[in-house]
C-alpha angles and dihedrals in degrees: 000000000000120000115270116232113249104209100198146343093281095066116083124188122232117181106193092187090079095052121089109255095240092057101041101097094044090048092048094049090047092050092049092049090053091060123097124226110291095019122123134215110209101211122201123191140157094239139029106271098213095155089051091050089052090052091049092052091048093048101038105018111197093343090093115052118207118213123171112221096176136005098183116148109272094007117071113174120191130175112217108194124192111227107173095179092060117123122239097035114170120226117255110272135182123221146143122294127244133216105075108311103352106303122099094234099132 
């Protein structure tokens, strides 16, 4: 994989492929919650994490924007941007994970 361009100090890389499947969702939620308003987590994975995106929308509503950077086979790149002033934000909720036992491993 070639290096992804990090455009400024408010974009932080998160490569989920190096995280054990059973810990992925918890790690992703923790990383997102560590971001400040306007900061972006550039997420890289080997598959399109549609169940995770559904969980993010349910948990954070419009406060986390989802923007696909790449949908190449084996390398999905998504920018998740925190936007706290967004309307329609859902309250934080807890719930079970998806993806076969809690990790978004497909």
